[in-house]
N, CA, C and O atoms as a GROMACS GRO file, in nm:
protein
  520
    1MET      N    1   0.083  -0.120   0.000
    1MET     CA    2   0.000   0.000   0.000
    1MET      C    3   0.087   0.126   0.000
    1MET      O    4   0.056   0.224  -0.067
    2LYS      N    5   0.197   0.122   0.078
    2LYS     CA    6   0.287   0.237   0.083
    2LYS      C    7   0.345   0.265  -0.055
    2LYS      O    8   0.361   0.381  -0.094
    3LYS      N    9   0.376   0.158  -0.129
    3LYS     CA   10   0.435   0.175  -0.262
    3LYS      C   11   0.336   0.243  -0.356
    3LYS      O   12   0.374   0.328  -0.436
    4ILE      N   13   0.211   0.206  -0.346
    4ILE     CA   14   0.108   0.268  -0.431
    4ILE      C   15   0.092   0.415  -0.398
    4ILE      O   16   0.083   0.498  -0.488
    5ILE      N   17   0.088   0.447  -0.271
    5ILE     CA   18   0.075   0.587  -0.228
    5ILE      C   19   0.196   0.668  -0.275
    5ILE      O   20   0.180   0.779  -0.325
    6LEU      N   21   0.316   0.614  -0.259
    6LEU     CA   22   0.437   0.683  -0.304
    6LEU      C   23   0.435   0.703  -0.455
    6LEU      O   24   0.474   0.808  -0.505
    7LEU      N   25   0.391   0.601  -0.528
    7LEU     CA   26   0.383   0.611  -0.673
    7LEU      C   27   0.283   0.719  -0.714
    7LEU      O   28   0.311   0.798  -0.804
    8LEU      N   29   0.168   0.722  -0.649
    8LEU     CA   30   0.067   0.824  -0.679
    8LEU      C   31   0.119   0.964  -0.648
    8LEU      O   32   0.097   1.058  -0.726
    9LEU      N   33   0.189   0.980  -0.536
    9LEU     CA   34   0.246   1.110  -0.502
    9LEU      C   35   0.350   1.153  -0.606
    9LEU      O   36   0.355   1.269  -0.646
   10PHE      N   37   0.432   1.059  -0.648
   10PHE     CA   38   0.533   1.090  -0.749
   10PHE      C   39   0.467   1.132  -0.880
   10PHE      O   40   0.507   1.230  -0.942
   11LEU      N   41   0.365   1.057  -0.923
   11LEU     CA   42   0.295   1.092  -1.048
   11LEU      C   43   0.227   1.228  -1.037
   11LEU      O   44   0.232   1.307  -1.131
   12PHE      N   45   0.164   1.255  -0.925
   12PHE     CA   46   0.096   1.383  -0.906
   12PHE      C   47   0.195   1.498  -0.910
   12PHE      O   48   0.169   1.600  -0.973
   13SER      N   49   0.309   1.484  -0.842
   13SER     CA   50   0.409   1.592  -0.842
   13SER      C   51   0.470   1.609  -0.981
   13SER      O   52   0.501   1.722  -1.020
   14SER      N   53   0.487   1.502  -1.055
   14SER     CA   54   0.541   1.512  -1.191
   14SER      C   55   0.444   1.586  -1.282
   14SER      O   56   0.486   1.668  -1.363
   15ILE      N   57   0.316   1.557  -1.270
   15ILE     CA   58   0.214   1.624  -1.350
   15ILE      C   59   0.211   1.774  -1.317
   15ILE      O   60   0.207   1.858  -1.407
   16CYS      N   61   0.213   1.807  -1.189
   16CYS     CA   62   0.212   1.949  -1.148
   16CYS      C   63   0.334   2.022  -1.200
   16CYS      O   64   0.322   2.133  -1.251
   17PHE      N   65   0.451   1.962  -1.188
   17PHE     CA   66   0.574   2.025  -1.237
   17PHE      C   67   0.569   2.043  -1.387
   17PHE      O   68   0.612   2.146  -1.439
   18SER      N   69   0.516   1.945  -1.458
   18SER     CA   70   0.507   1.951  -1.603
   18SER      C   71   0.414   2.065  -1.645
   18SER      O   72   0.446   2.138  -1.739
   19GLN      N   73   0.301   2.081  -1.579
   19GLN     CA   74   0.207   2.187  -1.611
   19GLN      C   75   0.269   2.324  -1.582
   19GLN      O   76   0.248   2.418  -1.659
   20GLU      N   77   0.344   2.336  -1.475
   20GLU     CA   78   0.411   2.461  -1.440
   20GLU      C   79   0.513   2.498  -1.547
   20GLU      O   80   0.522   2.614  -1.587
   21ARG      N   81   0.588   2.400  -1.591
   21ARG     CA   82   0.691   2.423  -1.693
   21ARG      C   83   0.628   2.464  -1.825
   21ARG      O   84   0.678   2.554  -1.893
   22GLU      N   85   0.516   2.399  -1.863
   22GLU     CA   86   0.447   2.436  -1.986
   22GLU      C   87   0.398   2.580  -1.981
   22GLU      O   88   0.406   2.651  -2.081
   23ALA      N   89   0.348   2.624  -1.866
   23ALA     CA   90   0.301   2.762  -1.852
   23ALA      C   91   0.416   2.859  -1.870
   23ALA      O   92   0.397   2.966  -1.928
   24GLU      N   93   0.537   2.823  -1.822
   24GLU     CA   94   0.652   2.911  -1.838
   24GLU      C   95   0.697   2.920  -1.983
   24GLU      O   96   0.752   3.022  -2.025
   25GLU      N   97   0.676   2.815  -2.061
   25GLU     CA   98   0.721   2.811  -2.199
   25GLU      C   99   0.615   2.856  -2.299
   25GLU      O  100   0.644   2.866  -2.418
   26THR      N  101   0.495   2.884  -2.254
   26THR     CA  102   0.387   2.926  -2.342
   26THR      C  103   0.424   3.055  -2.414
   26THR      O  104   0.477   3.148  -2.355
   27VAL      N  105   0.396   3.057  -2.544
   27VAL     CA  106   0.416   3.178  -2.624
   27VAL      C  107   0.278   3.235  -2.656
   27VAL      O  108   0.195   3.168  -2.716
   28TYR      N  109   0.256   3.360  -2.616
   28TYR     CA  110   0.128   3.425  -2.636
   28TYR      C  111   0.133   3.511  -2.761
   28TYR      O  112   0.239   3.560  -2.799
   29GLU      N  113   0.019   3.528  -2.824
   29GLU     CA  114   0.005   3.626  -2.932
   29GLU      C  115  -0.002   3.764  -2.868
   29GLU      O  116  -0.044   3.778  -2.753
   30ALA      N  117   0.037   3.865  -2.942
   30ALA     CA  118   0.038   4.001  -2.889
   30ALA      C  119  -0.102   4.043  -2.842
   30ALA      O  120  -0.115   4.119  -2.746
   31SER      N  121  -0.205   3.994  -2.908
   31SER     CA  122  -0.342   4.031  -2.871
   31SER      C  123  -0.389   3.966  -2.742
   31SER      O  124  -0.492   4.005  -2.687
   32GLU      N  125  -0.316   3.867  -2.692
   32GLU     CA  126  -0.358   3.794  -2.573
   32GLU      C  127  -0.302   3.850  -2.442
   32GLU      O  128  -0.346   3.811  -2.334
   33VAL      N  129  -0.206   3.940  -2.450
   33VAL     CA  130  -0.143   3.990  -2.328
   33VAL      C  131  -0.204   4.122  -2.285
   33VAL      O  132  -0.263   4.194  -2.365
   34THR      N  133  -0.188   4.152  -2.156
   34THR     CA  134  -0.246   4.277  -2.104
   34THR      C  135  -0.154   4.396  -2.133
   34THR      O  136  -0.202   4.508  -2.149
   35VAL      N  137  -0.023   4.374  -2.138
   35VAL     CA  138   0.072   4.479  -2.174
   35VAL      C  139   0.156   4.428  -2.291
   35VAL      O  140   0.221   4.324  -2.280
   36GLN      N  141   0.155   4.501  -2.401
   36GLN     CA  142   0.228   4.463  -2.522
   36GLN      C  143   0.378   4.481  -2.502
   36GLN      O  144   0.421   4.569  -2.428
   37PRO      N  145   0.459   4.398  -2.568
   37PRO     CA  146   0.604   4.422  -2.566
   37PRO      C  147   0.632   4.555  -2.638
   37PRO      O  148   0.560   4.592  -2.730
   38GLU      N  149   0.736   4.624  -2.596
   38GLU     CA  150   0.772   4.750  -2.660
   38GLU      C  151   0.923   4.762  -2.666
   38GLU      O  152   0.993   4.733  -2.569
   39TYR      N  153   0.971   4.805  -2.780
   39TYR     CA  154   1.115   4.824  -2.797
   39TYR      C  155   1.162   4.934  -2.705
   39TYR      O  156   1.097   5.038  -2.693
   40THR      N  157   1.277   4.912  -2.640
   40THR     CA  158   1.335   5.014  -2.553
   40THR      C  159   1.360   5.139  -2.638
   40THR      O  160   1.432   5.132  -2.738
   41GLY      N  161   1.303   5.251  -2.599
   41GLY     CA  162   1.314   5.373  -2.678
   41GLY      C  163   1.192   5.398  -2.765
   41GLY      O  164   1.177   5.506  -2.821
   42GLY      N  165   1.106   5.298  -2.776
   42GLY     CA  166   0.981   5.313  -2.849
   42GLY      C  167   0.988   5.270  -2.995
   42GLY      O  168   1.094   5.240  -3.049
   43GLN      N  169   0.871   5.268  -3.056
   43GLN     CA  170   0.856   5.223  -3.193
   43GLN      C  171   0.933   5.311  -3.292
   43GLN      O  172   0.992   5.259  -3.387
   44ASN      N  173   0.933   5.440  -3.271
   44ASN     CA  174   1.006   5.528  -3.363
   44ASN      C  175   1.155   5.498  -3.364
   44ASN      O  176   1.216   5.496  -3.470
   45GLN      N  177   1.213   5.476  -3.247
   45GLN     CA  178   1.355   5.444  -3.240
   45GLN      C  179   1.383   5.308  -3.305
   45GLN      O  180   1.486   5.290  -3.370
   46PHE      N  181   1.292   5.214  -3.288
   46PHE     CA  182   1.309   5.082  -3.350
   46PHE      C  183   1.314   5.094  -3.503
   46PHE      O  184   1.406   5.043  -3.567
   47PHE      N  185   1.216   5.163  -3.560
   47PHE     CA  186   1.212   5.177  -3.705
   47PHE      C  187   1.324   5.266  -3.757
   47PHE      O  188   1.369   5.249  -3.870
   48SER      N  189   1.368   5.360  -3.677
   48SER     CA  190   1.483   5.442  -3.713
   48SER      C  191   1.608   5.356  -3.724
   48SER      O  192   1.688   5.373  -3.816
   49TYR      N  193   1.626   5.263  -3.630
   49TYR     CA  194   1.740   5.172  -3.634
   49TYR      C  195   1.734   5.086  -3.762
   49TYR      O  196   1.835   5.068  -3.830
   50ILE      N  197   1.616   5.036  -3.792
   50ILE     CA  198   1.599   4.953  -3.912
   50ILE      C  199   1.633   5.034  -4.037
   50ILE      O  200   1.707   4.988  -4.123
   51HIS      N  201   1.579   5.155  -4.045
   51HIS     CA  202   1.602   5.241  -4.161
   51HIS      C  203   1.750   5.273  -4.180
   51HIS      O  204   1.801   5.270  -4.292
   52LYS      N  205   1.819   5.303  -4.073
   52LYS     CA  206   1.961   5.341  -4.082
   52LYS      C  207   2.052   5.223  -4.114
   52LYS      O  208   2.157   5.242  -4.175
   53ASN      N  209   2.015   5.103  -4.074
   53ASN     CA  210   2.107   4.989  -4.082
   53ASN      C  211   2.073   4.883  -4.186
   53ASN      O  212   2.151   4.791  -4.207
   54LEU      N  213   1.958   4.894  -4.251
   54LEU     CA  214   1.922   4.797  -4.354
   54LEU      C  215   2.002   4.828  -4.481
   54LEU      O  216   1.993   4.938  -4.536
   55LYS      N  217   2.079   4.732  -4.525
   55LYS     CA  218   2.160   4.748  -4.645
   55LYS      C  219   2.087   4.680  -4.760
   55LYS      O  220   2.080   4.557  -4.767
   56VAL      N  221   2.033   4.762  -4.850
   56VAL     CA  222   1.957   4.708  -4.963
   56VAL      C  223   2.052   4.642  -5.061
   56VAL      O  224   2.147   4.706  -5.107
   57PRO      N  225   2.029   4.516  -5.094
   57PRO     CA  226   2.115   4.447  -5.191
   57PRO      C  227   2.114   4.516  -5.326
   57PRO      O  228   2.011   4.568  -5.368
   58VAL      N  229   2.226   4.517  -5.393
   58VAL     CA  230   2.239   4.588  -5.522
   58VAL      C  231   2.150   4.528  -5.630
   58VAL      O  232   2.112   4.598  -5.724
   59ASN      N  233   2.116   4.401  -5.619
   59ASN     CA  234   2.032   4.338  -5.720
   59ASN      C  235   1.882   4.352  -5.694
   59ASN      O  236   1.801   4.295  -5.768
   60ALA      N  237   1.844   4.425  -5.590
   60ALA     CA  238   1.702   4.442  -5.556
   60ALA      C  239   1.632   4.525  -5.663
   60ALA      O  240   1.682   4.629  -5.707
   61ALA      N  241   1.514   4.477  -5.704
   61ALA     CA  242   1.437   4.546  -5.807
   61ALA      C  243   1.377   4.674  -5.752
   61ALA      O  244   1.346   4.684  -5.634
   62LYS      N  245   1.361   4.771  -5.840
   62LYS     CA  246   1.296   4.896  -5.801
   62LYS      C  247   1.152   4.870  -5.766
   62LYS      O  248   1.089   4.779  -5.820
   63GLY      N  249   1.099   4.950  -5.673
   63GLY     CA  250   0.960   4.936  -5.633
   63GLY      C  251   0.947   4.930  -5.481
   63GLY      O  252   1.042   4.953  -5.407
   64THR      N  253   0.826   4.898  -5.440
   64THR     CA  254   0.797   4.887  -5.298
   64THR      C  255   0.789   4.739  -5.262
   64THR      O  256   0.715   4.663  -5.324
   65HIS      N  257   0.866   4.699  -5.161
   65HIS     CA  258   0.873   4.560  -5.120
   65HIS      C  259   0.839   4.550  -4.970
   65HIS      O  260   0.882   4.633  -4.890
   66LYS      N  261   0.760   4.448  -4.935
   66LYS     CA  262   0.722   4.429  -4.797
   66LYS      C  263   0.783   4.300  -4.744
   66LYS      O  264   0.774   4.194  -4.806
   67ILE      N  265   0.844   4.311  -4.628
   67ILE     CA  266   0.905   4.198  -4.558
   67ILE      C  267   0.832   4.186  -4.425
   67ILE      O  268   0.810   4.287  -4.358
   68ILE      N  269   0.795   4.066  -4.387
   68ILE     CA  270   0.734   4.046  -4.256
   68ILE      C  271   0.825   3.958  -4.174
   68ILE      O  272   0.862   3.848  -4.214
   69VAL      N  273   0.862   4.008  -4.056
   69VAL     CA  274   0.952   3.939  -3.965
   69VAL      C  275   0.872   3.894  -3.844
   69VAL      O  276   0.794   3.971  -3.788
   70SER      N  277   0.892   3.771  -3.803
   70SER     CA  278   0.827   3.718  -3.683
   70SER      C  279   0.936   3.681  -3.582
   70SER      O  280   1.041   3.628  -3.619
   71PHE      N  281   0.909   3.709  -3.455
   71PHE     CA  282   1.003   3.673  -3.350
   71PHE      C  283   0.928   3.665  -3.218
   71PHE      O  284   0.813   3.705  -3.207
   72ILE      N  285   0.998   3.612  -3.119
   72ILE     CA  286   0.941   3.604  -2.984
   72ILE      C  287   1.017   3.702  -2.896
   72ILE      O  288   1.140   3.702  -2.892
   73VAL      N  289   0.942   3.786  -2.825
   73VAL     CA  290   1.001   3.871  -2.722
   73VAL      C  291   0.996   3.788  -2.593
   73VAL      O  292   0.890   3.757  -2.541
   74GLU      N  293   1.115   3.755  -2.545
   74GLU     CA  294   1.126   3.670  -2.425
   74GLU      C  295   1.094   3.749  -2.298
   74GLU      O  296   1.081   3.871  -2.302
   75LYS      N  297   1.082   3.678  -2.187
   75LYS     CA  298   1.051   3.742  -2.058
   75LYS      C  299   1.156   3.842  -2.016
   75LYS      O  300   1.126   3.938  -1.945
   76ASP      N  301   1.281   3.822  -2.061
   76ASP     CA  302   1.388   3.916  -2.026
   76ASP      C  303   1.404   4.028  -2.129
   76ASP      O  304   1.494   4.111  -2.118
   77GLY      N  305   1.316   4.030  -2.231
   77GLY     CA  306   1.321   4.135  -2.333
   77GLY      C  307   1.406   4.101  -2.454
   77GLY      O  308   1.409   4.178  -2.550
   78SER      N  309   1.476   3.990  -2.451
   78SER     CA  310   1.556   3.951  -2.567
   78SER      C  311   1.464   3.897  -2.678
   78SER      O  312   1.349   3.860  -2.654
   79MET      N  313   1.518   3.893  -2.800
   79MET     CA  314   1.445   3.840  -2.914
   79MET      C  315   1.496   3.700  -2.946
   79MET      O  316   1.616   3.674  -2.939
   80SER      N  317   1.404   3.609  -2.980
   80SER     CA  318   1.443   3.474  -3.018
   80SER      C  319   1.356   3.428  -3.134
   80SER      O  320   1.256   3.491  -3.168
   81GLU      N  321   1.396   3.318  -3.194
   81GLU     CA  322   1.320   3.255  -3.303
   81GLU      C  323   1.284   3.356  -3.412
   81GLU      O  324   1.169   3.362  -3.457
   82ILE      N  325   1.382   3.435  -3.454
   82ILE     CA  326   1.360   3.535  -3.558
   82ILE      C  327   1.349   3.466  -3.692
   82ILE      O  328   1.442   3.396  -3.734
   83THR      N  329   1.237   3.486  -3.760
   83THR     CA  330   1.217   3.426  -3.892
   83THR      C  331   1.154   3.527  -3.987
   83THR      O  332   1.087   3.621  -3.945
   84ILE      N  333   1.177   3.505  -4.115
   84ILE     CA  334   1.114   3.588  -4.217
   84ILE      C  335   0.988   3.516  -4.262
   84ILE      O  336   0.995   3.403  -4.312
   85VAL      N  337   0.874   3.580  -4.244
   85VAL     CA  338   0.746   3.521  -4.281
   85VAL      C  339   0.713   3.551  -4.427
   85VAL      O  340   0.659   3.466  -4.498
   86LYS      N  341   0.745   3.673  -4.471
   86LYS     CA  342   0.723   3.714  -4.610
   86LYS      C  343   0.852   3.774  -4.663
   86LYS      O  344   0.905   3.871  -4.609
   87ASP      N  345   0.902   3.715  -4.770
   87ASP     CA  346   1.028   3.756  -4.829
   87ASP      C  347   1.004   3.790  -4.977
   87ASP      O  348   0.968   3.701  -5.054
   88PRO      N  349   1.024   3.916  -5.018
   88PRO     CA  350   1.002   3.952  -5.158
   88PRO      C  351   1.116   3.905  -5.250
   88PRO      O  352   1.108   3.920  -5.372
   89GLY      N  353   1.220   3.849  -5.191
   89GLY     CA  354   1.333   3.804  -5.271
   89GLY      C  355   1.441   3.910  -5.279
   89GLY      O  356   1.444   4.002  -5.198
   90PHE      N  357   1.529   3.896  -5.377
   90PHE     CA  358   1.640   3.990  -5.402
   90PHE      C  359   1.737   4.000  -5.286
   90PHE      O  360   1.816   4.095  -5.281
   91GLY      N  361   1.734   3.906  -5.192
   91GLY     CA  362   1.823   3.911  -5.077
   91GLY      C  363   1.770   3.999  -4.964
   91GLY      O  364   1.837   4.015  -4.862
   92LEU      N  365   1.650   4.056  -4.981
   92LEU     CA  366   1.596   4.146  -4.878
   92LEU      C  367   1.561   4.071  -4.749
   92LEU      O  368   1.583   4.123  -4.640
   93GLY      N  369   1.508   3.951  -4.761
   93GLY     CA  370   1.475   3.872  -4.641
   93GLY      C  371   1.601   3.835  -4.565
   93GLY      O  372   1.606   3.846  -4.443
   94ARG      N  373   1.703   3.791  -4.638
   94ARG     CA  374   1.830   3.753  -4.574
   94ARG      C  375   1.893   3.874  -4.503
   94ARG      O  376   1.945   3.861  -4.392
   95GLU      N  377   1.889   3.990  -4.568
   95GLU     CA  378   1.945   4.112  -4.508
   95GLU      C  379   1.865   4.153  -4.385
   95GLU      O  380   1.923   4.195  -4.284
   96THR      N  381   1.734   4.142  -4.393
   96THR     CA  382   1.650   4.178  -4.278
   96THR      C  383   1.676   4.085  -4.161
   96THR      O  384   1.680   4.129  -4.046
   97LEU      N  385   1.693   3.956  -4.188
   97LEU     CA  386   1.725   3.859  -4.083
   97LEU      C  387   1.859   3.893  -4.019
   97LEU      O  388   1.873   3.888  -3.897
   98ARG      N  389   1.958   3.927  -4.101
   98ARG     CA  390   2.089   3.968  -4.049
   98ARG      C  391   2.073   4.087  -3.957
   98ARG      O  392   2.128   4.090  -3.846
   99LEU      N  393   1.998   4.186  -4.002
   99LEU     CA  394   1.980   4.309  -3.925
   99LEU      C  395   1.909   4.283  -3.792
   99LEU      O  396   1.951   4.336  -3.688
  100PHE      N  397   1.803   4.203  -3.793
  100PHE     CA  398   1.730   4.175  -3.670
  100PHE      C  399   1.817   4.100  -3.568
  100PHE      O  400   1.798   4.115  -3.447
  101ASN      N  401   1.910   4.021  -3.617
  101ASN     CA  402   1.999   3.950  -3.526
  101ASN      C  403   2.107   4.042  -3.468
  101ASN      O  404   2.181   3.999  -3.380
  102THR      N  405   2.117   4.166  -3.515
  102THR     CA  406   2.217   4.260  -3.462
  102THR      C  407   2.156   4.370  -3.376
  102THR      O  408   2.228   4.456  -3.326
  103ILE      N  409   2.024   4.369  -3.359
  103ILE     CA  410   1.960   4.474  -3.281
  103ILE      C  411   2.016   4.473  -3.138
  103ILE      O  412   2.006   4.372  -3.068
  104PRO      N  413   2.074   4.586  -3.095
  104PRO     CA  414   2.145   4.586  -2.966
  104PRO      C  415   2.055   4.594  -2.842
  104PRO      O  416   2.086   4.533  -2.740
  105GLU      N  417   1.946   4.668  -2.850
  105GLU     CA  418   1.864   4.688  -2.730
  105GLU      C  419   1.764   4.576  -2.713
  105GLU      O  420   1.720   4.513  -2.810
  106LYS      N  421   1.730   4.552  -2.588
  106LYS     CA  422   1.626   4.456  -2.558
  106LYS      C  423   1.490   4.527  -2.562
  106LYS      O  424   1.484   4.650  -2.566
  107TRP      N  425   1.387   4.451  -2.563
  107TRP     CA  426   1.251   4.502  -2.558
  107TRP      C  427   1.203   4.502  -2.412
  107TRP      O  428   1.258   4.432  -2.327
  108GLU      N  429   1.101   4.581  -2.387
  108GLU     CA  430   1.028   4.567  -2.261
  108GLU      C  431   0.936   4.448  -2.285
  108GLU      O  432   0.862   4.448  -2.384
  109PRO      N  433   0.936   4.347  -2.200
  109PRO     CA  434   0.856   4.227  -2.229
  109PRO      C  435   0.706   4.253  -2.219
  109PRO      O  436   0.662   4.353  -2.161
  110GLY      N  437   0.630   4.161  -2.276
  110GLY     CA  438   0.485   4.165  -2.261
  110GLY      C  439   0.448   4.109  -2.125
  110GLY      O  440   0.524   4.033  -2.065
  111TYR      N  441   0.331   4.148  -2.076
  111TYR     CA  442   0.287   4.102  -1.945
  111TYR      C  443   0.145   4.048  -1.954
  111TYR      O  444   0.060   4.097  -2.029
  112LEU      N  445   0.122   3.945  -1.876
  112LEU     CA  446  -0.011   3.888  -1.859
  112LEU      C  447  -0.030   3.869  -1.709
  112LEU      O  448   0.048   3.798  -1.645
  113ASP      N  449  -0.133   3.930  -1.655
  113ASP     CA  450  -0.159   3.923  -1.510
  113ASP      C  451  -0.038   3.967  -1.429
  113ASP      O  452  -0.002   3.903  -1.331
  114ASN      N  453   0.023   4.077  -1.470
  114ASN     CA  454   0.140   4.136  -1.402
  114ASN      C  455   0.264   4.046  -1.398
  114ASN      O  456   0.352   4.068  -1.316
  115LYS      N  457   0.271   3.948  -1.486
  115LYS     CA  458   0.388   3.861  -1.495
  115LYS      C  459   0.444   3.869  -1.638
  115LYS      O  460   0.367   3.865  -1.734
  116PRO      N  461   0.576   3.881  -1.653
  116PRO     CA  462   0.633   3.883  -1.788
  116PRO      C  463   0.612   3.747  -1.855
  116PRO      O  464   0.627   3.642  -1.793
  117VAL      N  465   0.575   3.752  -1.983
  117VAL     CA  466   0.550   3.629  -2.059
  117VAL      C  467   0.617   3.639  -2.196
  117VAL      O  468   0.653   3.748  -2.242
  118ARG      N  469   0.633   3.525  -2.261
  118ARG     CA  470   0.688   3.520  -2.396
  118ARG      C  471   0.577   3.560  -2.494
  118ARG      O  472   0.465   3.510  -2.485
  119VAL      N  473   0.609   3.651  -2.587
  119VAL     CA  474   0.509   3.701  -2.680
  119VAL      C  475   0.562   3.694  -2.824
  119VAL      O  476   0.672   3.739  -2.854
  120LYS      N  477   0.479   3.635  -2.910
  120LYS     CA  478   0.513   3.630  -3.052
  120LYS      C  479   0.476   3.765  -3.113
  120LYS      O  480   0.367   3.818  -3.090
  121TYR      N  481   0.568   3.819  -3.190
  121TYR     CA  482   0.551   3.952  -3.245
  121TYR      C  483   0.581   3.949  -3.393
  121TYR      O  484   0.678   3.886  -3.435
  122ASN      N  485   0.500   4.015  -3.474
  122ASN     CA  486   0.524   4.027  -3.618
  122ASN      C  487   0.544   4.172  -3.654
  122ASN      O  488   0.470   4.260  -3.610
  123VAL      N  489   0.646   4.198  -3.734
  123VAL     CA  490   0.677   4.335  -3.774
  123VAL      C  491   0.683   4.343  -3.927
  123VAL      O  492   0.762   4.272  -3.989
  124PRO      N  493   0.600   4.430  -3.987
  124PRO     CA  494   0.612   4.450  -4.131
  124PRO      C  495   0.716   4.558  -4.160
  124PRO      O  496   0.717   4.663  -4.095
  125ILE      N  497   0.803   4.533  -4.256
  125ILE     CA  498   0.905   4.629  -4.297
  125ILE      C  499   0.877   4.660  -4.444
  125ILE      O  500   0.871   4.568  -4.526
  126THR      N  501   0.860   4.786  -4.477
  126THR     CA  502   0.840   4.826  -4.616
  126THR      C  503   0.965   4.895  -4.666
  126THR      O  504   1.016   4.987  -4.603
  127VAL      N  505   1.014   4.848  -4.782
  127VAL     CA  506   1.135   4.903  -4.842
  127VAL      C  507   1.099   4.962  -4.977
  127VAL      O  508   1.046   4.893  -5.064
  128ASN      N  509   1.127   5.091  -4.994
  128ASN     CA  510   1.104   5.157  -5.122
  128ASN      C  511   1.238   5.173  -5.194
  128ASN      O  512   1.329   5.240  -5.145
  129ILE      N  513   1.250   5.111  -5.309
  129ILE     CA  514   1.374   5.118  -5.386
  129ILE      C  515   1.348   5.198  -5.513
  129ILE      O  516   1.260   5.166  -5.593
  130LYS      N  517   1.426   5.304  -5.529
  130LYS     CA  518   1.408   5.391  -5.646
  130LYS      C  519   1.520   5.375  -5.745
  130LYS      O  520   1.520   5.441  -5.849
   0.00000   0.00000   0.00000
């Protein structure tokens, strides 16, 4: 009987720990959190950094091109899992990925119920090439 009780206690504690860990690893959509993640210095400073540091490839076609970048703002404000969701080609997606991996400042994390949480964030970048 003692063995059964010990086994049940072990299983119960394993389940509780597993659920706690899953909650810590949950990635929320920006619309699901009570406080949105925000780039340190604000949105204007973020896009200013992008504008100043994006190196347009020489083979890029003239016109307006849209790149969509997806990433996770972690609880500590760092960015992870940076991916290009929409790539117009011409090396613009590769350059945008390079640039996002060099962003020096952290973000203010998103919050849910006054706790920092991981938040998936999508950013559209429009490039006008003349």
